[in-house]
N, CA, C and O atoms as CSV, one atom per row, in Angstrom:
chain,resi,resn,atom,element,x,y,z
A,1,UNK,N,N,127.295,93.609,90.511
A,1,UNK,CA,C,126.878,94.003,89.187
A,1,UNK,C,C,125.363,94.177,89.180
A,1,UNK,O,O,124.644,93.326,89.705
A,2,UNK,N,N,124.880,95.238,88.610
A,2,UNK,CA,C,123.456,95.531,88.551
A,2,UNK,C,C,122.927,95.119,87.182
A,2,UNK,O,O,123.508,95.456,86.151
A,3,UNK,N,N,121.827,94.391,87.189
A,3,UNK,CA,C,121.238,93.936,85.934
A,3,UNK,C,C,120.756,95.133,85.124
A,3,UNK,O,O,120.453,96.188,85.681
A,4,UNK,N,N,120.688,94.960,83.809
A,4,UNK,CA,C,120.338,96.081,82.939
A,4,UNK,C,C,118.910,96.549,83.172
A,4,UNK,O,O,118.627,97.740,83.036
A,5,UNK,N,N,117.992,95.627,83.525
A,5,UNK,CA,C,116.626,96.076,83.769
A,5,UNK,C,C,116.537,96.921,85.035
A,5,UNK,O,O,115.666,97.785,85.131
A,6,UNK,N,N,117.431,96.689,86.023
A,6,UNK,CA,C,117.437,97.534,87.208
A,6,UNK,C,C,118.050,98.901,86.903
A,6,UNK,O,O,117.688,99.897,87.529
A,7,UNK,N,N,118.976,98.953,85.947
A,7,UNK,CA,C,119.517,100.258,85.560
A,7,UNK,C,C,118.458,101.080,84.853
A,7,UNK,O,O,118.406,102.300,85.002
A,8,UNK,N,N,117.599,100.398,84.070
A,8,UNK,CA,C,116.531,101.111,83.375
A,8,UNK,C,C,115.419,101.514,84.327
A,8,UNK,O,O,114.804,102.567,84.160
A,9,UNK,N,N,115.159,100.677,85.327
A,9,UNK,CA,C,114.047,100.903,86.255
A,9,UNK,C,C,114.564,100.855,87.697
A,9,UNK,O,O,114.400,99.836,88.368
A,10,UNK,N,N,115.180,101.925,88.180
A,10,UNK,CA,C,115.731,101.890,89.541
A,10,UNK,C,C,114.652,101.766,90.611
A,10,UNK,O,O,114.938,101.315,91.720
A,11,UNK,N,N,113.410,102.160,90.298
A,11,UNK,CA,C,112.347,102.012,91.286
A,11,UNK,C,C,112.062,100.538,91.553
A,11,UNK,O,O,111.677,100.175,92.664
A,12,UNK,N,N,112.250,99.678,90.537
A,12,UNK,CA,C,112.055,98.242,90.741
A,12,UNK,C,C,113.132,97.696,91.676
A,12,UNK,O,O,112.855,96.837,92.512
A,13,UNK,N,N,114.358,98.194,91.535
A,13,UNK,CA,C,115.414,97.727,92.415
A,13,UNK,C,C,115.163,98.187,93.845
A,13,UNK,O,O,115.438,97.449,94.790
A,14,UNK,N,N,114.644,99.399,94.011
A,14,UNK,CA,C,114.351,99.898,95.352
A,14,UNK,C,C,113.293,99.035,96.027
A,14,UNK,O,O,113.343,98.821,97.238
A,15,UNK,N,N,112.330,98.538,95.243
A,15,UNK,CA,C,111.315,97.658,95.822
A,15,UNK,C,C,111.905,96.307,96.195
A,15,UNK,O,O,111.460,95.695,97.165
A,16,UNK,N,N,112.891,95.829,95.451
A,16,UNK,CA,C,113.462,94.516,95.709
A,16,UNK,C,C,114.438,94.527,96.874
A,16,UNK,O,O,114.650,93.490,97.503
A,17,UNK,N,N,115.038,95.671,97.178
A,17,UNK,CA,C,116.054,95.714,98.216
A,17,UNK,C,C,115.493,95.380,99.597
A,17,UNK,O,O,116.222,94.871,100.447
A,18,UNK,N,N,114.236,95.652,99.829
A,18,UNK,CA,C,113.681,95.416,101.168
A,18,UNK,C,C,113.166,93.999,101.341
A,18,UNK,O,O,112.752,93.634,102.441
A,19,UNK,N,N,113.178,93.191,100.294
A,19,UNK,CA,C,112.680,91.823,100.397
A,19,UNK,C,C,113.674,90.949,101.152
A,19,UNK,O,O,114.887,91.131,101.047
A,20,UNK,N,N,113.146,90.008,101.906
A,20,UNK,CA,C,113.997,89.077,102.642
A,20,UNK,C,C,114.474,87.988,101.693
A,20,UNK,O,O,113.666,87.228,101.159
A,21,UNK,N,N,115.780,87.910,101.484
A,21,UNK,CA,C,116.318,86.911,100.583
A,21,UNK,C,C,116.666,85.657,101.372
A,21,UNK,O,O,116.739,85.682,102.601
A,22,UNK,N,N,116.872,84.591,100.674
A,22,UNK,CA,C,117.197,83.324,101.311
A,22,UNK,C,C,116.089,82.327,101.071
A,22,UNK,O,O,115.054,82.654,100.489
A,23,UNK,N,N,116.312,81.116,101.521
A,23,UNK,CA,C,115.333,80.058,101.321
A,23,UNK,C,C,114.142,80.299,102.239
A,23,UNK,O,O,114.331,80.482,103.442
A,24,UNK,N,N,112.926,80.303,101.712
A,24,UNK,CA,C,111.774,80.542,102.573
A,24,UNK,C,C,111.618,79.437,103.621
A,24,UNK,O,O,111.866,78.263,103.344
A,25,UNK,N,N,111.212,79.823,104.800
A,25,UNK,CA,C,111.065,78.883,105.897
A,25,UNK,C,C,109.958,77.886,105.588
A,25,UNK,O,O,110.093,76.702,105.896
A,26,UNK,N,N,108.879,78.337,104.993
A,26,UNK,CA,C,107.708,77.502,104.795
A,26,UNK,C,C,107.819,76.621,103.550
A,26,UNK,O,O,106.909,75.844,103.264
A,27,UNK,N,N,108.915,76.732,102.812
A,27,UNK,CA,C,109.040,75.998,101.556
A,27,UNK,C,C,110.043,74.845,101.661
A,27,UNK,O,O,110.542,74.362,100.645
A,28,UNK,N,N,110.329,74.415,102.853
A,28,UNK,CA,C,111.281,73.325,103.047
A,28,UNK,C,C,110.555,72.126,103.641
A,28,UNK,O,O,109.397,72.223,104.047
A,29,UNK,N,N,111.253,70.992,103.685
A,29,UNK,CA,C,110.661,69.804,104.293
A,29,UNK,C,C,110.507,70.025,105.791
A,29,UNK,O,O,111.251,70.794,106.400
A,30,UNK,N,N,109.546,69.349,106.366
A,30,UNK,CA,C,109.301,69.451,107.802
A,30,UNK,C,C,110.440,68.763,108.546
A,30,UNK,O,O,110.751,67.607,108.258
A,31,UNK,N,N,111.066,69.451,109.494
A,31,UNK,CA,C,112.171,68.826,110.222
A,31,UNK,C,C,111.653,67.681,111.107
A,31,UNK,O,O,110.517,67.705,111.582
A,32,UNK,N,N,112.502,66.699,111.309
A,32,UNK,CA,C,112.079,65.529,112.082
A,32,UNK,C,C,112.452,65.627,113.547
A,32,UNK,O,O,111.834,64.961,114.377
A,33,UNK,N,N,113.443,66.437,113.891
A,33,UNK,CA,C,113.843,66.546,115.296
A,33,UNK,C,C,113.019,67.614,116.002
A,33,UNK,O,O,112.483,68.525,115.371
A,34,UNK,N,N,112.929,67.488,117.306
A,34,UNK,CA,C,112.159,68.452,118.101
A,34,UNK,C,C,112.779,69.838,118.014
A,34,UNK,O,O,112.068,70.834,117.877
A,35,UNK,N,N,114.115,69.905,118.095
A,35,UNK,CA,C,114.782,71.209,118.005
A,35,UNK,C,C,114.590,71.831,116.620
A,35,UNK,O,O,114.406,73.042,116.502
A,36,UNK,N,N,114.631,71.013,115.591
A,36,UNK,CA,C,114.412,71.518,114.243
A,36,UNK,C,C,113.018,72.092,114.068
A,36,UNK,O,O,112.836,73.132,113.436
A,37,UNK,N,N,112.027,71.397,114.639
A,37,UNK,CA,C,110.644,71.899,114.557
A,37,UNK,C,C,110.480,73.186,115.346
A,37,UNK,O,O,109.772,74.094,114.909
A,38,UNK,N,N,111.127,73.277,116.509
A,38,UNK,CA,C,111.061,74.517,117.299
A,38,UNK,C,C,111.708,75.681,116.555
A,38,UNK,O,O,111.189,76.797,116.540
A,39,UNK,N,N,112.858,75.393,115.935
A,39,UNK,CA,C,113.542,76.439,115.169
A,39,UNK,C,C,112.696,76.890,113.989
A,39,UNK,O,O,112.583,78.084,113.710
A,40,UNK,N,N,112.105,75.923,113.301
A,40,UNK,CA,C,111.259,76.260,112.145
A,40,UNK,C,C,110.044,77.068,112.577
A,40,UNK,O,O,109.675,78.022,111.891
A,41,UNK,N,N,109.412,76.717,113.690
A,41,UNK,CA,C,108.237,77.474,114.134
A,41,UNK,C,C,108.630,78.881,114.574
A,41,UNK,O,O,107.879,79.833,114.360
A,42,UNK,N,N,109.811,79.015,115.192
A,42,UNK,CA,C,110.268,80.353,115.590
A,42,UNK,C,C,110.558,81.211,114.365
A,42,UNK,O,O,110.222,82.395,114.338
A,43,UNK,N,N,111.182,80.614,113.351
A,43,UNK,CA,C,111.467,81.364,112.127
A,43,UNK,C,C,110.175,81.756,111.412
A,43,UNK,O,O,110.062,82.870,110.901
A,44,UNK,N,N,109.209,80.852,111.375
A,44,UNK,CA,C,107.937,81.158,110.718
A,44,UNK,C,C,107.211,82.276,111.456
A,44,UNK,O,O,106.614,83.146,110.823
A,45,UNK,N,N,107.254,82.263,112.784
A,45,UNK,CA,C,106.624,83.338,113.554
A,45,UNK,C,C,107.300,84.673,113.283
A,45,UNK,O,O,106.638,85.709,113.212
A,46,UNK,N,N,108.617,84.645,113.133
A,46,UNK,CA,C,109.356,85.876,112.842
A,46,UNK,C,C,108.985,86.413,111.465
A,46,UNK,O,O,108.814,87.620,111.294
A,47,UNK,N,N,108.859,85.524,110.485
A,47,UNK,CA,C,108.488,85.950,109.138
A,47,UNK,C,C,107.089,86.553,109.143
A,47,UNK,O,O,106.848,87.570,108.494
A,48,UNK,N,N,106.164,85.931,109.873
A,48,UNK,CA,C,104.793,86.459,109.922
A,48,UNK,C,C,104.725,87.782,110.664
A,48,UNK,O,O,103.899,88.634,110.333
A,49,UNK,N,N,105.582,87.969,111.664
A,49,UNK,CA,C,105.539,89.198,112.463
A,49,UNK,C,C,106.238,90.367,111.776
A,49,UNK,O,O,106.001,91.518,112.141
A,50,UNK,N,N,107.090,90.100,110.795
A,50,UNK,CA,C,107.816,91.160,110.101
A,50,UNK,C,C,106.851,91.942,109.214
A,50,UNK,O,O,106.186,91.352,108.364
A,51,UNK,N,N,106.765,93.255,109.396
A,51,UNK,CA,C,105.836,94.033,108.561
A,51,UNK,C,C,106.328,94.114,107.127
A,51,UNK,O,O,107.525,94.043,106.852
A,52,UNK,N,N,105.389,94.262,106.238
A,52,UNK,CA,C,105.737,94.415,104.828
A,52,UNK,C,C,106.204,95.843,104.603
A,52,UNK,O,O,105.470,96.796,104.868
A,53,UNK,N,N,107.425,95.985,104.115
A,53,UNK,CA,C,108.012,97.308,103.942
A,53,UNK,C,C,107.696,97.913,102.587
A,53,UNK,O,O,107.877,99.112,102.379
A,54,UNK,N,N,107.229,97.094,101.674
A,54,UNK,CA,C,106.954,97.576,100.328
A,54,UNK,C,C,105.546,98.142,100.285
A,54,UNK,O,O,104.586,97.457,100.638
A,55,UNK,N,N,105.422,99.369,99.860
A,55,UNK,CA,C,104.093,99.938,99.649
A,55,UNK,C,C,103.839,99.925,98.149
A,55,UNK,O,O,104.537,100.598,97.390
A,56,UNK,N,N,102.858,99.173,97.730
A,56,UNK,CA,C,102.586,98.999,96.309
A,56,UNK,C,C,101.917,100.244,95.756
A,56,UNK,O,O,100.992,100.790,96.357
A,57,UNK,N,N,102.387,100.673,94.630
A,57,UNK,CA,C,101.886,101.866,93.986
A,57,UNK,C,C,101.179,101.446,92.705
A,57,UNK,O,O,101.735,100.702,91.898
A,58,UNK,N,N,99.963,101.919,92.522
A,58,UNK,CA,C,99.240,101.606,91.295
A,58,UNK,C,C,99.747,102.516,90.182
A,58,UNK,O,O,99.719,103.741,90.296
A,59,UNK,N,N,100.203,101.898,89.120
A,59,UNK,CA,C,100.780,102.643,88.004
A,59,UNK,C,C,99.655,103.056,87.062
A,59,UNK,O,O,98.818,102.240,86.678
A,60,UNK,N,N,99.650,104.320,86.701
A,60,UNK,CA,C,98.637,104.828,85.790
A,60,UNK,C,C,98.927,104.352,84.368
A,60,UNK,O,O,100.076,104.342,83.928
A,61,UNK,N,N,97.879,103.962,83.663
A,61,UNK,CA,C,98.018,103.560,82.270
A,61,UNK,C,C,98.241,104.806,81.420
A,61,UNK,O,O,97.525,105.795,81.576
A,62,UNK,N,N,99.228,104.771,80.519
A,62,UNK,CA,C,99.494,105.955,79.697
A,62,UNK,C,C,98.285,106.314,78.832
A,62,UNK,O,O,97.540,105.436,78.396
A,63,UNK,N,N,98.103,107.595,78.592
A,63,UNK,CA,C,96.971,108.075,77.808
A,63,UNK,C,C,96.969,107.572,76.379
A,63,UNK,O,O,95.912,107.311,75.807
A,64,UNK,N,N,98.175,107.436,75.793
A,64,UNK,CA,C,98.240,106.961,74.410
A,64,UNK,C,C,97.742,105.525,74.309
A,64,UNK,O,O,97.149,105.143,73.301
A,65,UNK,N,N,97.979,104.726,75.351
A,65,UNK,CA,C,97.537,103.339,75.328
A,65,UNK,C,C,96.022,103.252,75.466
A,65,UNK,O,O,95.374,102.448,74.795
A,66,UNK,N,N,95.463,104.082,76.338
A,66,UNK,CA,C,94.005,104.105,76.512
A,66,UNK,C,C,93.333,104.527,75.213
A,66,UNK,O,O,92.337,103.931,74.803
A,67,UNK,N,N,93.882,105.560,74.563
A,67,UNK,CA,C,93.317,106.025,73.289
A,67,UNK,C,C,93.444,104.950,72.207
A,67,UNK,O,O,92.524,104.759,71.412
A,68,UNK,N,N,94.574,104.253,72.175
A,68,UNK,CA,C,94.772,103.190,71.199
A,68,UNK,C,C,93.761,102.071,71.402
A,68,UNK,O,O,93.172,101.579,70.439
A,69,UNK,N,N,93.557,101.667,72.657
A,69,UNK,CA,C,92.592,100.602,72.943
A,69,UNK,C,C,91.172,101.034,72.561
A,69,UNK,O,O,90.392,100.234,72.045
A,70,UNK,N,N,90.845,102.295,72.815
A,70,UNK,CA,C,89.519,102.808,72.463
A,70,UNK,C,C,89.303,102.766,70.956
A,70,UNK,O,O,88.239,102.364,70.483
A,71,UNK,N,N,90.336,103.190,70.196
A,71,UNK,CA,C,90.232,103.136,68.737
A,71,UNK,C,C,90.153,101.702,68.228
A,71,UNK,O,O,89.434,101.424,67.269
A,72,UNK,N,N,90.883,100.793,68.860
A,72,UNK,CA,C,90.863,99.390,68.447
A,72,UNK,C,C,89.478,98.783,68.688
A,72,UNK,O,O,88.980,98.031,67.851
A,73,UNK,N,N,88.855,99.105,69.824
A,73,UNK,CA,C,87.500,98.595,70.097
A,73,UNK,C,C,86.496,99.163,69.114
A,73,UNK,O,O,85.602,98.453,68.652
A,74,UNK,N,N,86.642,100.460,68.788
A,74,UNK,CA,C,85.735,101.066,67.812
A,74,UNK,C,C,85.898,100.422,66.442
A,74,UNK,O,O,84.908,100.192,65.747
A,75,UNK,N,N,87.132,100.128,66.045
A,75,UNK,CA,C,87.369,99.453,64.771
A,75,UNK,C,C,86.759,98.052,64.782
A,75,UNK,O,O,86.149,97.638,63.796
A,76,UNK,N,N,86.915,97.328,65.873
A,76,UNK,CA,C,86.353,95.980,65.961
A,76,UNK,C,C,84.833,96.016,65.868
A,76,UNK,O,O,84.227,95.164,65.218
A,77,UNK,N,N,84.212,97.010,66.522
A,77,UNK,CA,C,82.749,97.142,66.443
A,77,UNK,C,C,82.291,97.446,65.021
A,77,UNK,O,O,81.297,96.891,64.551
A,78,UNK,N,N,83.022,98.334,64.333
A,78,UNK,CA,C,82.616,98.683,62.971
A,78,UNK,C,C,82.812,97.503,62.014
A,78,UNK,O,O,81.986,97.282,61.129
A,79,UNK,N,N,83.890,96.754,62.185
A,79,UNK,CA,C,84.112,95.580,61.341
A,79,UNK,C,C,83.010,94.553,61.586
A,79,UNK,O,O,82.477,93.976,60.638
A,80,UNK,N,N,82.676,94.330,62.821
A,80,UNK,CA,C,81.620,93.362,63.151
A,80,UNK,C,C,80.282,93.816,62.567
A,80,UNK,O,O,79.544,93.021,61.987
A,81,UNK,N,N,79.987,95.089,62.727
A,81,UNK,CA,C,78.732,95.628,62.200
A,81,UNK,C,C,78.677,95.480,60.677
A,81,UNK,O,O,77.643,95.109,60.123
A,82,UNK,N,N,79.793,95.772,60.005
A,82,UNK,CA,C,79.824,95.646,58.542
A,82,UNK,C,C,79.747,94.198,58.086
A,82,UNK,O,O,79.125,93.902,57.066
A,83,UNK,N,N,80.373,93.291,58.831
A,83,UNK,CA,C,80.288,91.886,58.470
A,83,UNK,C,C,78.866,91.342,58.670
A,83,UNK,O,O,78.385,90.529,57.881
A,84,UNK,N,N,78.215,91.798,59.721
A,84,UNK,CA,C,76.846,91.351,59.956
A,84,UNK,C,C,75.890,91.854,58.885
A,84,UNK,O,O,74.913,91.188,58.544
A,85,UNK,N,N,76.183,93.038,58.359
A,85,UNK,CA,C,75.312,93.571,57.299
A,85,UNK,C,C,75.509,92.823,55.982
A,85,UNK,O,O,74.602,92.784,55.150
A,86,UNK,N,N,76.688,92.230,55.788
A,86,UNK,CA,C,76.930,91.456,54.552
A,86,UNK,C,C,76.171,90.144,54.589
A,86,UNK,O,O,75.598,89.732,53.580
A,87,UNK,N,N,76.158,89.482,55.736
A,87,UNK,CA,C,75.527,88.157,55.814
A,87,UNK,C,C,74.123,88.252,56.214
A,87,UNK,O,O,73.444,87.232,56.328
């Protein structure tokens, strides 16, 4: 079953598919046996050697949002200026 947010944003699901699932090697207790420590070090080396498959894309801010923020800053400046002139 696919979550509704993945149906709305399939690009997010594509980014998640390449992630390694499972319990992280470095987030568990340190093993006490010699074989356990060897296995843990081998797994950690494998995780470090695996290249990152996700290429992060910088998302452009929509123009309407930039214009809204610009108008909001201008309104804040005018309110501040008018309040300072009163006092």
